[in-house]
N, C-alpha and C positions, 0 to 999 in steps of 0.2 A: 679497728681503732676508733675511739670516740672523736667526734668532730670538736675542734677547738672553737671556743665561743668568743665573739667580738661583742663587747658591751659598752655602749655609750652611757656615760653617767651624767645625769642632770642634777646639778646642785641647785636647789630651789631656795629662794629667799623672798618672802612676802609674795608668794604665788608666781614669781618669775624665775626663769632659769639664768643662773649666773656662773661665771668661772673666773677665779682670780689666780694670781701667781702666789704659790705658797699660802693659800687660804686667807690672804688678807685683803688685797685690793680686788674688789668685785666689779666685773663689767657685766652689763646686761646682755645675755645671749639669747633672749627670745622667750616665747611662750611655751611652757612645758607640754601642753596638750598637742599643739601643732608640731613641735619638735619630735615628740613621741611617734606621732603618725608618720612623719617623714622618715624617721629611722627604721620603722617597721617596714616601710616600702623599700628602703635602700637595702634591706637584708640583714639588719642587726639581729643577733640571736636572742638577746635579752636587753632589758633596760634596767638601770638602777636610778631611783630618785632618792637623793639625800637632802632632807630639809636641814640646811646647815645652820639655820637660826634656832632650830627647835631645842637642842640641848642647852645651848648657851643662854637662851632667853626663856627656857622652861616652857616652850610653847608646843602644844600637841600638833602633830602632822595634820595637814588639812585633808580631811576625808573627802570633801567635795572634789578636790583635784584628782584624787585616786579614782573616784567614780567617773569623772570625765575622761581620764586616761583609759580606764578599763573599757569604756564604750568605744574608744577609737582603736584599741590595740588588739592584735591577734598573736602577739608573742609574750612570753612571760615577763613580768616586771617585779622588781623588789623595791620596797619602800622603807626608808629609815629616817630616824630623827624623832626624838622625844618619846620613844617607846619604852615605858618603864614598868609595865605590868601586863598581865594576860589580857585584860579588857582592852588596852590600846591595840594589841596585836589582833584581837578578835574583830574589832571595829574596822581595821584596815583590810583584813581578809574578807570580811563581809562586803566591803566596798569594792572589792575586785582585785586586790593585790595578790600576787602568787606567792611571794616570800616576804619576810620582814627581816630588816637588818638592825642589829643592836650593837652598841658600842659602849658609851659611857655607863649606861645603866647596868650592863653586864659586869663591868669592872667593879662597880660599887656593890653589886649584888649578884655574884656568880651563879647563885641558885636559879636566877631568872632564866638562864640558858636551859637548865634542866627542866624547869617548869614549862617553858615554851615547847621544848622537844617532846615532853610527855603529853602535852595537851594537843599539839597540832602535828607532830611528827618531825623527825630531824631534818627532812628535806625542806622544811618551811623556815628553818632558822639559819640566817647568815650572820656570822660574827664579823663585824668590821673592826679592823685594828689599824690605828694610826701610829706609826713607829718612827723614831728619830734616833740617830746614832749620837750618844752622849758619853763622853769619857770612856771610850772603848767598848761600850755596850749598846745593844739595841733596846731602847726603852719605849714602853707603851705611853702614849700621850692621849689626853682627853680634850673635850670641848674644842674640836677643830684644831688640835695641836697647841692650844693655849696653855695646857696644864700637864706637867710631867707627873707620872706615877712612879711607884717603886717597883713596878712589875717589869721584868725582862720579857721582851717580845716573844722569844721562843718558848719560854716556860708558860706564858699566858695562853698561847695558841694551843699548846699540848693539853693544858688543863681544860680549855674550852671544848676541845674534841672529846675528851673523856666525859664531860658533862652533857654532851649531846648536840653540839653545834654541827650543822650539816655541811657547812661551806665556810671558807675564810676569805674575806675581802681585805687584802693587805696593802695598805697605802704607805709608801715611803715618803715621809714629809720632807726629807732631804732632796728627793728627786721631784716631788710634786710641783707642777707648774714650770719646771726648768726646760722641758722639752729636750733633755739630754739623754733620755733612755731610762728604762726601768732598772730597778735595783736587782739585777739578775743574781748576784751573789747571795743576798739574803733570801730571795724568793726560792732559789734552788735548795738552800740549806733547810728552810722551813718545809718545802715540799717533800724532802726526803724523810722528814720527821713524822709526817702525818699521813693518814689514809683517806682524808676527805678532800674534795676539790678545793683548789686555791685560785682566786682571781687576783691577777697582778694589777696594781694601780699606782700611779704616780710616775711621771717622767716621759710619757709617750710624746714624741715629736716628729717621727717619720715612720714610714712603712717598715723600714729596716729594723726599727726598735721592736716592732711586733714579732717579726721573724726571729729576732735575737732572743726575745723572752720565751718564746715557745721552744726554740731549739736548745737554749742554754739552761733554762730553769724548768722546762717541761710543765709549765703551768696549764691549768685546764681552760682558763679564760683570761683575756686581757681587756682592761677597762681604760677608757680615756674620755675626756670631756672637750676641751677647747679645740683640739685638732679636728674633731668631728663637727662641733657647733659652728665653727667659722669656715668649714668647707676646705680646710687644709689637706685633710685626708678623706676621700670618699670611700665608703664601706665596700661597694662593689669592686673598686680598684684594689683595695687592701686585700680582699679575699682572693682575687686573681693572683696577686703577688705572693700570698701565703701558699696558694696551691702550686705555683711555679716552684716554690721552695719545698715542695713535698710535705706541707703541713696540712692535715686533713681539716677541711672546713665545709660548711653547708653553703652551697652556691645558690 
């Protein structure tokens, strides 16, 4: 059985790592390069960097940061934010990123998923989806949850898989920042629909929440930010707890 992955997410704004509640109030949670090195040492399986200002302010992800992180890091990392064309992805890959994450740009131009998959391989392409429950349906949102689309979440994820997305990073905006647990119901539903890995995001507040999302939704990976950044959950402790609950992890 494949090991389940624990992934700290570093939301980056103006070159600093931040984490807010429900994507709005941002608190400074440190230097991304230092944090990355610390997480690798703690036993994180992967890292995700999302430049949360990039799409909203149309700013390209900082290649210098990727280079700095790549020099420090011996685990895979994904970078997202402001990737709108092949050239953006190529620049980040050349700077040392292992995977790229696309979100808004893919909704506006679904062919981008296909183009990236054909150019670099499906394993390189992560589709990030921000979802919110609106009028009885799970709806895709853009620009850090600021903008609702007409796409239903389940349909969009299925389409993305068909186009060549290699992995889905699914963030529940209703759960994000609440520390009340992952959206296991939606994650389980989506996971049963697709054949590519799914990363659960939004709502982690305790070690029990990680156990629950792996057991109930059988996701491939679980991602969190503030509980890791502020030392509320230490990754070595979390992995021992998961192991005690018979969830396969890399120790």
